[in-house]
N, C-alpha and C positions, 0 to 999 in steps of 0.2 A: 360479286366482290369477296374477296378473300378475307379470312378472320384469323386473328392471331390467337393461338392458344396460350392460356396461362397456367403454368405450373408451379405448384406450391412446395417448396422443399422445407423439410424439417431439419433443423439443426440448433446449436446452442451458443449462446454468447460467452466468450472467455474473458471479456473485458475486466479490469481489476475491480471488482465489486463481488461481495459475497453470495448475490442472488443466484448466479449460474442459470440465467433465464433460458427457457426452451422457446424457440423462434419458429415462426412460419415465415418463410421468406417467398414472396410471389416473384416469378420471373416471367418476363413475356420477350419472345424473340432474343432469348439469351442475356437479358438485361433485368436488373432489379427494379421493379416498380413500387414494391411496399414491403416493409419489414414490420411484422407484429408478434405479439407474444401468443404462446399456444394456449388455448382456452382449456385444453384438458389436463393442464399441468396443476398441480394443487397450489403452488406457490406462485408462478409466473401469472396464472389465472386470467390469461388473457389480455394482460397490458404490459408494457415495457416504459423504460425511460425514454425521453425524448432524444438522448444521445444516440441510442440504438436505433431508434425508430427512423432517425435521420442519416443513418451510417452510410447509405448510399451515395450522399454528397461527398463524403470521405473517400469511397470507391472510385468515383467518377470525376472528382474535381480538378481543377485546373493545376493543383499542386502535387497531384500524384505523379511519382516517379515511374517512368514506363520503360528505360532502357538504361544498362549500365553507361556511366559517362565518367570523363576525366576532366580534372579542373583545368581551366585555361586562363583565369583571371587571378586576381589577389585572393587570399583566404578570405572568406567572409563575404566576398561579392557575389556568389552563387552564380558564377559563369563556368558551364560545363559544356563539353563536347561529347555527343553520344559516342559510344564504342559498343563491340559486340562482347557476348559473354565470355568467348574464348581470349580476347584480347584482356579482359577484366581478370580473369584466372591467371593468365599469364603473368601480369602485372603483379598480382597478389602473391603469387609463388616467388617471383623474383624478389620483391620488398621483403617478404617475411625471411626468405634464405639469405639475403644480404645482412638483415639485422641479426639473425641469429648467428651468422658465421662472424661477423664482427664484434657483436656485443653479448651475445648469448640469448638464450630464449627468454629470459626475464625482461629484455629490452622490448617485448611485446606485451600489451596490455589489450585483453578483451574486456570491453565495458558494456554491460547489459544489466536489465532488470526484468523479471519474470512476471510481473504482476498482471499482465493481459495476455499472457500466452499459456498454452497448454504443455502437455508433458513431452510432446514431439518437438516443440519449437523452443523448449528451454531446458538447460542442463540434460541434453541428450546427446546428439551428433555434434554439437557445438562444444560440449565439455570435452568429449573424446578428442577431438582436434586440437584443442588448445593445451589440453593435458599432454597429449603425445609430443606437442610442439615445444613443452617445457617454459610455456609463457607464465608471466606473473599471473598470480591468482587474484581476484577481486572478492572483497568482502562486502556483500550486497546487503548493506544495512540501512538504506535510506528509509525504509519503511518496515516495520512489523519485527524488526530483529529484537527490541527489548521485550514486547509483548511475547514473542515466539520464545525467547529464552526463559522468561519468568513461568509463562504457562507450562512449559516442559518440566521445569524444575519443581513446580509446585503440585501440578496435577497430571504430568506426563502427557499433556495435550488430550486430557479427556474430552470427549465429546461434549458440546454445550447444549443448552436448552434450544430446542429447534423453533423456527419461526412459529408454526402452526400452534406450538404450547403456550405462546404469549397470550393467546386468546384465553387460556385457562388462568392466568395469573390475577392476583387481586392488587399488587403493587407491581409497577415496572418502573425501573431506574434506568434511564438512558444517560450513561457517563462517559463523555468525551467523544460522542458519536452524533452524526447528523444524517438519519436515514433518508431523508428526502434528497440529499445530495448523492449518497452512496448507500445501496440497500434499501430501495423504495419498498421492495416487497414486504418488509418487515411492518411497514406502517399500517396496512389494513387488519393485520392481527393485533397490533396496538389499539387501534380504533375499536375492534370487537371487544376487547377486554375492559376498554373505558365505558362502552355501551353497557356493559354488565356492572358497572359501578367501580371498577378499578381505579386506583388512583395512579397517578403518572409524576414522577420527579425526573427533572433533567438538570445534570450537572454539566456546566458549560459556560465559558465567559461570554457567549453570544447568545442573542435571543433567536435561536433557530425556529423553524416551523413548529416542532413538537414543544420547544420550550415556551411557545407563547399560548399553546393549549394546556400546559401542564398544570397540575394542581400546586406544584412547588417547583420553581426555578432557583437553582443555586448557582449564581453567576460568578464562580471562583475566579481569583486571579490565576493567569497560567501558571502551571507548575506546582500549584499548591495542594493537589490532590492527595499526596500522601499525608498531609497533615489532617485534611478533613476526614478522609477514610479512617485513620488512627484514632482520631477523636470519638468516632462512633464506635470503633471497636473498644476503646478504653471504657466508654458509656455502659457498654455490653458487659464487660467484666465487672465494673464498679456496682452495676445495679443488679447483678446476679441474673442478667438475662440471657448470658452466654449459655450455648447448649453443651454443658459440662460432659454429658453422657456421650454424645457424638465426638467431642473433641478428644475425649479419653481413648475411645474405640477406634477412630479413622484418622488421627491427626497427630503429628510431630511437630515439634518446636513451639508449642503452646506457650510455655513460660518465657521463652525469649521474646514472642510476640508481645505478650501481656506487658512485659517489662519496657518494652520500646513503645508501646501504645502510651503508657502511662504519663509520659511527659507532655502529652497533647491532650489538654483539656478542651472542652469545646469552646470556652471563652479565647483562648490562645489560638486554636485553630481558625475560628471564625475571624478574629482580628486579623491573622496573616493572609486568609483568603479574601477578606474583604466582603464578607458576608454577614448577616444578623445571626448572632448565637441562637436565637430563639427559633429562627428557621432550620438550623442544623438540629436543635433538639427536636423539632417537629419530624423531621426526616428520621432520626434515630428511632423516634416512638412509632412512627408509621412502619419502619421496617421490622421493627420487633413484633408489633402486632400482626401484620399481614402475612397470610399463607393461602396460596403459593405466592413468593415474592421472587422476582427475577432481575438480575442486573445484566444490561447489555454493555459490557465494557468495549470501548471503541479504542481507536488509535490515537486520538488527539492528546491523550494524557502521557503518550510516550515520547513527545516531541521536546523534552527539555532534559537537563542534566539529572533530575530526579526520576527519569523514566522507570527504572527498574522497581524503585522504591514505590512510585505511584501506582503502577500496575498490581505489585504484589499486595498492598494494602486493600486495594478494591477487591481483588480476588479472594483475598482472606476473609472478606465480610461474610459470605453465605456460610462458610464453616464456622465460624464463631458464632453466628446468629442461628445456626441450624436450619437452613432452608433448602436442604437437598431433601430427595427421597419423595418427592411429590411432582406430579405433572404440572410444569409451569414454574418450578421452583430451581433456584440455583444461579447459573451464570451462563453467558454467551460471549465468547471472544472469537477464535478462529477455530473452525473445525478442520483445518488442513491436515492435522495428525490423525484424523480419523482413519484413513486409509493407509495401508503398510503396503509400499511398492519396492520390488527390488532394482531401485533406480541405478545403484552402483554396477549392478550386473549388466544393464543395459548400456551403459557408458562404456563399459568394457576396458577402463583404464583407471588406475588408482589416482588420486592427487599427487603431483610431483612436489618435491621438497622445495619449492620456490617460493619467493617472497609473496606476501599478501599486502594489497592496497587497498585501504578502506575506501569505498566509492565516495562517502561524504568529504573525502580530502582530495579529491582528483585535482583540484587546483594546485595543491601542494606537489603532488606526483609530477604533474607536467612542468613545473617551474622552478622547483628546488634542484639542487644537486643530488644526484642519486648514483649508485654504482650497482648496476648500469643504469643509464638514463633511459626513460621510456623514449624509444624512435618510432615505433608503430602502435597506434591506437585503432582498435577495431570495435567500433560501436554499432550494436545492434539492440533491438528490442528496448531501445531507451532514446531520451533526448536530453543528456546531461546538461546542456546550457540552460535548459528551462527548468531542471528539477533539482540541481546539486547546489549545495552551499558555496558561498564565495564566488558567486557568479562572474565577476570581473577577473578573479584569478583564473578560473576555468577558461574564460575567453582569452586571456592573456596566453595560456598554454596552447589553446587550438590555433592561435596565430603564428606560433613558432614554424618558421620555414623548414627547420630541419626535422619535424615531426611528420611522419607520413600517416595521414588519417583517413581511414575506410568507414564509411557509413553506410549500412544496409538498413533501409528505410522504405517506409510505404509513400511517404511525402516528403516535401522539401521542409524540413524542420530548422529550427534556428542552428541546431548543431550540424545539420547536412550541409548548410551554407558554406562551412569551414573544412569541407572534405576535400581531400585529394583525389578520392575515388568513390562513387555513388554505385550502389547496388540496389535495384528495385526489389522489394519484397512483396510478397502475396499478403492479403488481410485474410481474417479467418473465414471469410465467405468464399474463398477461393482454393483452400486447401484442406486437407485432412489434419486432425489433430485430437487430442484427448484431454479432458479436462475433469479434475476433481474440484467440487465446489468447497470453498472455506466458510460458507454460511449455510446455504442449502447443500447437504452433504451427500450429493450423488456424483457418481463418475460417469462422464458422457462422452460419446463419439461426436466429434464437431466434423460434419461432412460438407464438402464445397456445395455451394448453391449455383455458382457460376463459373465460367472458364477463367482462366488467369487473364488479368488485364495487362496490355502490352507483353513484354518480356519479364514480368514479375516471377519471382520463384520463391518456393518457401524455403526457410533457412536449413531445414533438415537435409534437403538436397544439396544445397550449396556447400554445406560443411562436410558432407559425405563425397562430395566431388573434390574438394580441397585437400581431404585424407588421402584420396587416391592420387592427385597431382603432386602432392608433396611425399609420396612413397611412405605414408603412415598408416594405411589400411592393412587390416590382417584378414585372413580368409574365414576367421572365425567370429569375426565382428557381426552382430545383429544389424543387418542393413535394411531389408525390406521391411515394410510397415507391420505386416503380420509377425514376421520373425521377431522384431523389436518389441511388439506388445507382448508377446508370450514370454520373453525375457523379462520384461519390465514388470509383469504381474507375478512372476515366480511359478513354482510348481503348485500341484495339489488341485483339489476338487473346486475350493473357491475360486481359483484363477480361471479354471475352465468355465465354470458358471458365469464369472463376469465377462469373458469373451463371447459366450453365447448370447448374454443379455445385451451386449454392445453390438452384435450383429443384427440380432431380432428387433430392438426397439431403441438402440442407441444409448441406453440408460441402464446402468448397474447400481444396485442399492447395497448399503452395508448389512450384514448379518443381524446387527442390533437393531434394524429397522430405520425408518425415515425420521422418527422423533423419539429416540429413547429418553428415559427418565435418568437423571444422574443419581448414582448409589442406589439405583434399582436395576437398570439394564446396562449401565456402563459405570466403570469405577476408574479411580487413578491408575494410570499406566507407568507409575513410578515403580522403582525397583522393589518395594516392599508393599505396594499397594495402598499406601496411605498419603493423604495430603501432607506435604511438607511445608509448613508454614514459616519456617526460617531455614531454607535449604543452605547448607554450608558453602556449597559452590558459588551461590550468589552473594552470600555475605562475603565471601573472601574477594569476589571480583568488584564489589562495590568499593570505592576509595574509602568510605567512611562506615561501611557495613550497610546491611540492608535497613529499610524503614526509616532512612534519613532524609530531611529537606535540604537539597543543595541547589534551591532554585536561585535565580538571578534577581537582584534588586535593581532596578533601574537607576543608572547613574544621573546626578543632576543635569548634565548637558544632553542626555537621551532618556527623558523621563518616561517615554511611552512604551509599553509592550506591543510589538507587532507580532500577530498571529496570522498564518496562511493555511486556512482550511479548504478542503474541497469544496468546489462549486457545481452546480447542476449543469454546468455548460461542457465540462472536461472530465476526462478520466485521465487522472495525473495531468500530463500535458497532452495527452492524445486528443485529437480533435481541435485543437487550437487554431489552425488555420481557417476552420469555420466560424470562429467566433470574431467578427471583425472590428467590435466598437472598442473604444478606450475603456478600461475598467477602473472604477474609482475606488479609492481608499476609504473604509467605512470609520468614522468617528462619532463619539458620543457628543452630543450638543455642549456639554460642560467643557470638554477639551477643545472643541472647535471655538466657542466663545472666547476662551483664555488666550487664543491665537489670532482672534480677529478673522476667522474662517466661517464662510457661510456656505451653504449647500450649492455645489456647482463650481465653486472656486477652484482654479488649478493651484496646487500645491506640490512643494518639494519635500520628499520623505527622505531622511538621511540619517547617517551614522558614520563611523571611521572607516566603513568598508565601501560605501557608495551611496548613491542617491536615486531616487525614482521620481519622475515627473508625472502626474496624473491628476485627474479630477478628485474633488472630495464629495462624499456623499455624508451627510450629517442626519443622524437619526438614533434611535433607540436600540438598534440591532446589536450593539455592542456595549459593554460595560465601561464606566469612566476609567481612563488610564490604559485602555487597549484599543488599538487601531487594528484593522483587518484588510489584508489585501490577499485574494486568494492565491492557492499554489497552482504550479503549472502553467502560468502566464507566458505568452510569447513576447517577443520584441516589439509586435505592433500594438500590443494592448497597453502601452504607456507612452507618453510623449518623448522619452529619451532612449527607449529601447532597453532600459533596465528594469528588472521586475523584483519581487520580494527577496528572491534568492541572491540580489546583489548586496543585500543588507544582512543577510544571516551569517554567522559565525560558523566555522567549520570544525567547533569544539564537538566532543563526543559524550554520549550518555553515560550514566554509572554503570550500565551492563550492556553488553553486546555491542558497543560502538556505533550506536544510532546517532541519527542527527537531531541537533537542538534547535529545530526551527522556532520553536515558541519561546526561546531565551532571547530572541532579537529585541534590542531596544533601540529607540528612534526618536527623533524630534520631527515635527512638521510645521512647516511655515508656508503663508502663502505667497505664490509666486506673483511679482509684478506684472500689472496688466499689459 
């Protein structure tokens, strides 16, 4: 009787999470049988989230796209006929050529987001193709745009406190993040610190798993973070606890920050945020006394109009309090700026002088008059119908018969159902890629573990082929993977060492090491090397200036804040086809009782933009006045096919044009039986 050998392939998870997990993929007879975490990796440490552990179901599922296909039914009906890749290429060349000839290149809009992609599959061959085509540009601001803008202006995206060093902290503040849903590998280091006696503070409207374990949970109203943080900063200045020596030596804009913080007493901030002033004072006192003290600043606080001010106020805290210079002290946001790449040289084409469409306003771009109108929409690396505000307006745009929509995707998403042409994409387990972590800051080579499923292809191959077929390729272009990588990494010994490390162990590390200490091993990468506490550029960009609260007060007819945080089931909207059940909206018992709603009732969640029909879950997981429906849901997760984004306005944040998901206000009523 024969035996089947099992091979273990080492690779890396590129999905949109800070952790950059090292994976062991067991393969039998060319098929994935198990995915686990590498035991010898100090952060992955032998375990991974259930999303990736069950990623084989995504690879082999019934919804997987296996061949190019052309629409044969109405838009949205998801009826397609298979065609060959040559037919698909010919049709794309024809449609893009026709649109450019009649309307100009700006009539073509590429729509993508790179959170779950590496350096080869995002802003590489795709950008080269669309730039040379003269297409409209996309402001990819649905996530991390305000935080990135603020972190760059204040600290030059200085490397943050690494996961391992949280174990050394005596106070840990988790602000606007839920590591159990995204960044689960931070949790063991938090647990280690707490076992040593460290205090844990969580600032979040929801009772997350860490909030339920915390020494102090500040359940603030959405969008009020700037007031809370400024009141603590004001307390530091008023009580003489601010680190005057550090601020004089390492920071600019101190006087401006102090002046703007002065209007926020703890009593006023606590009243606005809906928390006890005594709890806020306790937090300030703990933060003053503890060393090392670290703040994990998440992305939840950037999802309102006050986004830039919220983030700036939180990132100013460790500078004012003097928490830098010791292992386990300072802050962590994103470490995406720790690596310096020659990305533009690898793209080999400068951005064209074409219009820019903010992705958060896709619905407007597709439905409102414009010159020229969007005639071709090329969607890849994203699922906008599930992730972009004003869902019904986006749907209306996708239903346009005169809009030619190409969707390049792994599975049949909600957006893909509206495609005129489908292209099957590989997953990260089927192609090469390179990924820099934005939490765990290593640079890794993602190697395929299995052969490609069906006729799927990686987008770097497809966009390179389209460049050739449309006459846009040049002999000097970095084309093969090795040539592209050399160009992307730049010249010099460091680049050569990185290539050698990627070839030998799949992993390259920063010269500063895996866990540098802020203001000892790494310093602000601002123009003068100092912390900019009130950057003039941010001050000018913010409509009312930086450090201003511009949050939304719920109107009487829509008195509840709706927030849409991440869930343990999805990576943004990825894997939505595998989560089959209806998803409930979470309500506090006080809000439910006032509306005659009990646990399990079917409810209507509505505002002026749309309505969602779903079950209700009544419990203590959220604070009064706030209801919760996760982000990234698909149409099958609710009774009427609409999700939280059907209710979200397409307003933009105070800096960087981000999305205001947490400024959504709604009413909830029980549906009749």
